[in-house]
C-alpha positions in Angstrom: 0.0 0.0 0.0 2.8 2.4 0.8 4.3 1.9 -2.7 1.0 2.9 -4.3 1.0 6.0 -2.1 4.3 7.1 -3.6 4.5 9.0 -6.9 6.4 6.2 -8.5 3.7 3.7 -7.5 0.9 5.9 -8.8 2.7 6.5 -12.1 3.3 2.8 -12.6 -0.3 2.1 -11.8 -1.5 4.7 -14.3 0.7 3.2 -17.0 -0.8 -0.3 -16.4 -4.4 1.0 -16.3 -4.0 3.2 -19.3 -2.2 0.5 -21.4 -4.7 -2.2 -20.3 -7.8 0.0 -21.0 -6.4 1.1 -24.4 -5.6 -2.5 -25.4 -9.1 -3.7 -24.3 -10.8 -1.0 -26.4 -8.6 -1.8 -29.3 -9.5 -5.5 -29.0 -13.2 -4.7 -28.9 -12.8 -3.1 -32.3 -14.4 0.1 -31.1 -13.8 3.1 -33.4 -13.1 6.0 -31.0 -10.9 8.5 -32.9 -12.0 11.3 -30.5 -10.6 9.3 -27.5 -7.2 8.8 -29.2 -7.0 12.5 -30.1 -8.1 13.6 -26.6 -5.7 11.3 -24.8 -2.9 12.3 -27.1 -3.6 16.0 -26.4 -3.7 15.6 -22.7 -0.5 13.6 -22.6 1.1 16.1 -25.0 0.2 19.0 -22.8 1.6 17.3 -19.7 4.9 16.4 -21.6 5.1 20.0 -22.8 4.9 21.2 -19.2 8.0 19.2 -18.5 9.9 20.2 -21.7 9.5 23.9 -21.1 11.7 23.7 -18.0 14.6 21.7 -19.4 16.7 24.4 -21.1 16.6 27.0 -18.3 17.1 24.2 -15.6 20.1 22.7 -17.3 21.7 26.1 -17.8 21.1 27.1 -14.1 22.2 23.7 -12.8 25.5 23.8 -14.8 26.4 27.2 -13.4 25.6 26.2 -9.8 27.3 22.8 -10.3 30.6 24.3 -11.6 30.6 26.8 -8.7 30.2 23.9 -6.2 33.1 21.9 -7.8 35.2 25.1 -7.8 34.6 25.6 -4.1 35.3 22.0 -3.4 38.6 22.1 -5.3 39.8 25.0 -3.1 39.0 23.0 0.1 42.3 21.0 0.2 44.4 18.3 -1.3 42.1 15.3 -0.4 39.1 17.1 -1.9 41.0 17.8 -5.2 42.1 14.2 -5.4 38.6 13.0 -4.8 37.2 15.2 -7.6 40.0 14.0 -9.8 38.9 10.4 -9.2 35.3 11.3 -9.7 36.0 12.9 -13.1 38.4 10.2 -14.2 35.9 7.4 -13.4 33.0 9.2 -15.1 35.1 9.7 -18.3 36.1 6.1 -18.4 32.6 4.9 -17.6 31.1 7.1 -20.4 33.6 5.9 -22.9 32.9 2.3 -22.2 29.1 2.9 -22.2 29.2 4.6 -25.6 30.8 1.5 -27.0 29.0 -1.2 -25.0 25.3 -0.2 -25.5 25.3 -0.2 -29.3 27.1 -3.6 -29.2 24.6 -5.1 -26.7 21.6 -3.9 -28.6 23.0 -5.3 -31.8 23.5 -8.7 -30.2 20.2 -8.5 -28.2 17.8 -6.3 -30.2 14.3 -5.3 -29.1 11.6 -7.4 -30.8 10.8 -5.5 -34.0 7.0 -5.8 -33.6 7.2 -4.6 -30.0 9.4 -1.7 -30.9 7.1 -0.7 -33.7 4.1 -0.9 -31.3 5.9 1.3 -28.9 6.8 3.9 -31.5 3.4 3.9 -33.3 1.6 4.1 -30.0 3.7 6.9 -28.6 4.2 9.1 -31.6 1.4 8.1 -33.9 3.9 7.7 -36.8 3.8 4.5 -38.8 7.6 4.6 -38.9 10.3 6.7 -37.2 11.6 9.6 -39.2 14.8 8.9 -41.1 17.5 11.0 -39.6 19.4 13.3 -41.9 23.2 12.6 -42.0 25.3 15.5 -40.8 28.8 16.1 -42.1 31.3 15.9 -39.3 32.9 19.2 -40.2 29.6 21.0 -40.2 28.8 19.4 -36.8 32.2 20.5 -35.4 31.6 24.1 -36.5 28.2 24.1 -34.9 29.8 23.6 -31.5 30.7 27.3 -31.3 27.5 28.8 -29.9 27.5 32.1 -31.9 24.1 32.8 -30.5 23.2 31.0 -27.2 19.6 32.2 -27.3 19.2 30.7 -30.8 20.8 27.5 -29.6 18.3 27.3 -26.7 15.4 28.1 -29.0 16.4 25.4 -31.5 17.2 22.8 -28.7 20.8 22.7 -29.9 21.9 21.3 -26.5 25.6 20.8 -26.9 26.5 24.3 -28.0 24.3 25.5 -25.2 26.1 23.3 -22.7 29.5 24.5 -24.0 28.4 28.1 -23.5 27.0 27.3 -20.0 30.3 25.7 -19.0 32.4 28.7 -20.3 30.0 31.1 -18.6 30.1 29.1 -15.3 33.9 28.9 -15.2 34.0 32.7 -16.0 31.8 33.3 -13.0 34.2 31.5 -10.7 36.9 34.1 -11.8 34.8 37.1 -10.8 35.1 39.0 -7.5 33.5 37.3 -4.6 30.5 39.7 -4.4 29.7 39.3 -8.2 30.3 35.6 -8.1 28.0 35.2 -5.1 25.3 37.3 -6.7 25.3 35.4 -10.0 25.5 31.9 -8.4 22.6 32.9 -6.1 20.6 34.1 -9.1 21.0 30.8 -11.0 20.5 28.8 -7.9 17.1 30.6 -7.5 16.3 30.0 -11.2 17.0 26.3 -10.7 14.8 26.2 -7.6 12.0 27.9 -9.4 12.2 25.5 -12.3 12.2 22.6 -9.9 9.0 24.0 -8.3 7.4 24.0 -11.7 8.5 20.5 -12.5 7.1 19.3 -9.1 3.8 20.9 -10.0 3.8 19.1 -13.3 4.8 15.8 -11.6 1.9 16.1 -9.2 -0.4 15.3 -12.1 2.0 12.8 -13.6 -0.4 9.9 -13.1 -3.0 11.7 -15.3 -0.4 12.5 -18.0 1.1 9.0 -18.0 -2.4 7.5 -18.0 -3.3 9.5 -21.1 -0.1 8.6 -22.9 -0.4 4.9 -22.0 -4.1 5.0 -23.1 -3.0 6.3 -26.4 -0.3 3.7 -26.6 -2.8 0.9 -25.9 -5.4 2.3 -28.3 -2.8 2.4 -31.1 -0.6 -0.6 -30.4 -2.5 -2.8 -27.9 -0.2 -4.7 -25.5 2.4 -5.2 -28.2 4.8 -2.7 -26.5 5.1 -4.5 -23.2 8.0 -6.6 -24.4 9.9 -3.4 -25.4 9.3 -1.9 -21.9 10.5 -5.1 -20.2 13.6 -5.0 -22.5 14.2 -1.4 -21.4 14.0 -2.3 -17.7 16.5 -5.2 -18.0 18.9 -3.2 -20.2 19.2 -0.2 -18.0 19.1 -2.2 -14.7 21.9 -4.4 -16.0 24.1 -1.4 -16.7 23.7 -0.1 -13.2 24.3 -3.6 -11.7 27.6 -3.8 -13.7 28.6 -0.5 -12.1 28.0 -2.0 -8.7 30.0 -5.0 -9.6 32.9 -2.9 -10.9 33.2 -1.3 -7.5 34.7 -4.6 -6.1 37.7 -4.8 -8.3 38.2 -1.0 -8.0 38.4 -1.3 -4.2 40.6 -4.4 -4.4 43.0 -3.3 -7.1 43.4 0.4 -6.4 42.3 0.6 -2.7 44.1 -2.6 -1.7 41.1 -3.8 0.3 40.6 -7.6 0.4 37.6 -8.6 -1.7 35.8 -10.3 1.1 36.3 -7.4 3.5 34.9 -4.9 1.0 32.0 -7.2 0.2 31.1 -7.4 3.9 31.5 -3.7 4.3 29.4 -2.6 1.4 26.5 -5.2 1.7 24.5 -3.4 4.5 24.9 -0.1 2.6 23.6 -1.8 -0.5 20.6 -3.1 1.4 19.7 0.4 2.7 20.2 1.8 -0.8 17.9 -0.9 -2.3 15.2 -0.1 0.2 15.4 3.8 0.2 16.6 4.5 -3.3 18.5 7.4 -1.8 22.3 7.9 -1.7 21.8 10.6 0.9 19.6 8.4 3.0 22.4 5.7 2.9 25.2 8.1 3.8 25.2 7.4 7.6 25.5 3.7 6.9 28.3 4.2 4.4 30.3 6.3 6.9 29.8 3.7 9.6 30.9 0.8 7.4 33.8 2.8 6.0 35.1 3.6 9.5 34.3 0.4 11.3 34.8 -2.3 8.7 37.2 -0.7 6.1 39.2 1.0 8.9 39.2 4.3 7.0 39.9 7.3 9.3 36.8 9.3 10.1 38.5 12.5 8.6 38.7 10.7 5.2 35.3 9.0 5.3 33.6 12.1 6.7 35.0 14.3 3.8 34.9 12.0 0.8 31.6 10.2 1.2 29.4 13.4 1.6 31.3 14.9 -1.3 30.7 11.8 -3.4 26.9 11.9 -2.5 26.9 15.7 -3.4 28.6 15.7 -6.8 29.3 12.1 -8.0 26.9 9.4 -9.4 28.8 6.8 -11.3 25.6 5.1 -12.6 24.1 8.4 -13.9 25.8 8.4 -17.3 25.4 4.6 -17.7 21.7 4.6 -17.0 21.0 7.9 -18.8 22.9 6.9 -21.9 21.2 3.5 -21.7 17.8 5.2 -21.9 18.7 7.2 -24.9 20.4 4.3 -26.7 17.2 2.3 -26.2 15.1 5.1 -27.6 17.4 5.4 -30.6 17.3 1.7 -31.1 13.5 1.3 -31.1 13.2 4.5 -33.3 15.6 3.2 -35.9 18.1 6.0 -35.3 21.8 5.4 -35.9 23.7 8.2 -34.1 26.7 9.6 -35.9 30.2 9.8 -34.3 29.6 13.5 -33.7 26.3 12.8 -31.9 28.0 10.1 -29.8 30.6 12.6 -28.7 28.0 15.2 -28.0 26.0 12.6 -26.0 29.1 11.8 -23.9 29.9 15.4 -23.2 26.3 16.2 -22.2 26.0 13.0 -20.1 29.1 14.1 -18.2 27.8 17.6 -17.7 24.3 16.7 -16.5 25.7 13.9 -14.2 27.5 16.5 -12.3 24.9 19.3 -12.4 21.8 17.3 -11.7 23.0 15.5 -8.6 20.8 16.0 -5.6 17.5 16.4 -7.6 14.5 14.2 -6.8 14.5 11.1 -8.9 11.5 12.0 -11.1 12.9 15.5 -11.7 16.5 14.3 -12.5 15.1 11.7 -14.9 13.8 14.4 -17.3 16.6 16.9 -16.6 19.3 14.4 -17.2 18.0 12.5 -20.1 16.2 15.1 -22.2 19.4 17.0 -23.1 21.1 13.7 -24.1 18.1 12.9 -26.3 18.5 16.3 -28.0 22.2 15.7 -28.5 21.6 12.3 -30.1 18.5 13.3 -32.1 16.3 10.9 -30.2 12.6 11.6 -29.7 11.6 12.5 -26.1 8.0 11.4 -26.4 8.9 8.0 -25.0 10.4 9.4 -21.8 7.1 9.6 -19.8 6.4 6.0 -20.5 9.9 5.0 -19.5 9.6 7.1 -16.3 6.6 5.0 -15.3 8.8 1.8 -15.2 11.9 3.7 -14.0 11.2 2.6 -10.4 13.1 -0.7 -11.0 16.2 0.7 -12.7 16.3 3.5 -10.1 16.8 0.9 -7.3 20.0 -0.3 -9.1 21.1 3.2 -9.8 21.3 3.9 -6.1 22.9 0.5 -5.3 25.6 1.2 -7.9 26.2 4.7 -6.7 26.6 3.6 -3.1 29.0 0.8 -4.1 31.1 3.2 -6.2 31.2 5.8 -3.4 32.6 3.3 -0.9 35.1 2.0 -3.5 36.4 5.5 -4.3 36.7 6.3 -0.5 38.8 3.2 -0.1 41.0 4.2 -3.0 41.5 7.8 -1.7 42.3 6.4 1.8 45.0 4.3 0.3 46.5 7.4 -1.4 46.3 9.3 1.9 48.3 6.5 3.6 50.9 6.6 0.9 51.3 10.4 1.2 51.1 10.7 5.0 51.1 7.3 6.7 51.3 8.8 10.1 47.9 10.4 9.7 46.1 7.2 8.8 
């Protein structure tokens, strides 16, 4: 009962009811074009309410996120080393992810009929639009945002992200009073956008029900196989991140495998049940100090910092969502689009940390969709089943946080063994 009282539970229930009702009406051979158009309009209005916040929210979060990282870098050597490991692991993870997901989907493709039902039901198109090839040189020149306002209006997300990063780093070089003023302004903009998103999410069950009803009316239950494929695909990517934490802690942190497994297991259980890295933080600190024998000064600095600005599963899961959408839509991203997706995935993984799950789902994934030319109409339906991958997102993040803490503690011992 408590699950159904949560937003995730209500959204999932709305998906099941809408899809079931739509499929039943379709099987009954009832001709109700007005119902399709009405449900499509209601769902489209709800989706538009979310879309309108993406660009200003991404811009504001990037400015605030870069300022936070800049502040952290000035806090001391251990903090700088921690951020270095966070950045390095994210870059390596994104690179592997960009290679792995296309390979996995080529070896384990979504059933063609199920993919077609999902696309037809979501967009109303008989077939996905054929993407226009973009010359690499033209794409490269487009990265210079000659007009950021135009880039925002045209959803040219990568030039906008590049401008936002330059702008954010420039702010960190201003005098303290000016810097504080601008960061506070963009922090307030981000908070205002989040308020709007939360308003829109309050009626998420209605929007998802309308979209699922449209999906059922157009494609019946044929899309359920594709949705199950999505859940397994993204969850598996997050599970692999959690598994990667073990060799990271063993090889680079010099922690015996069994010791790390015993230390991380209770934190993983709490992460599984709460789906919150912040809620798992006290358990992580306790396990790091008592079972990994990490000094409290190290665990007390690194773990809160990791929870604040580092989510190792974020680019894996977010890119997995977009690769799935591209796959079922028949879109083959170009090399330039893959590079753009990697850059945007890195930027949003840092900037959107700390947002509620439903908010971060749209804020993190919509820009990557725009970078790869993927339709965002599928995102509300994928949000409805995101409750399962979200569990493994948190488990993977918690595991990686403890592994990095063990690695940094090893480095601290090598630098200053008397302080360990």
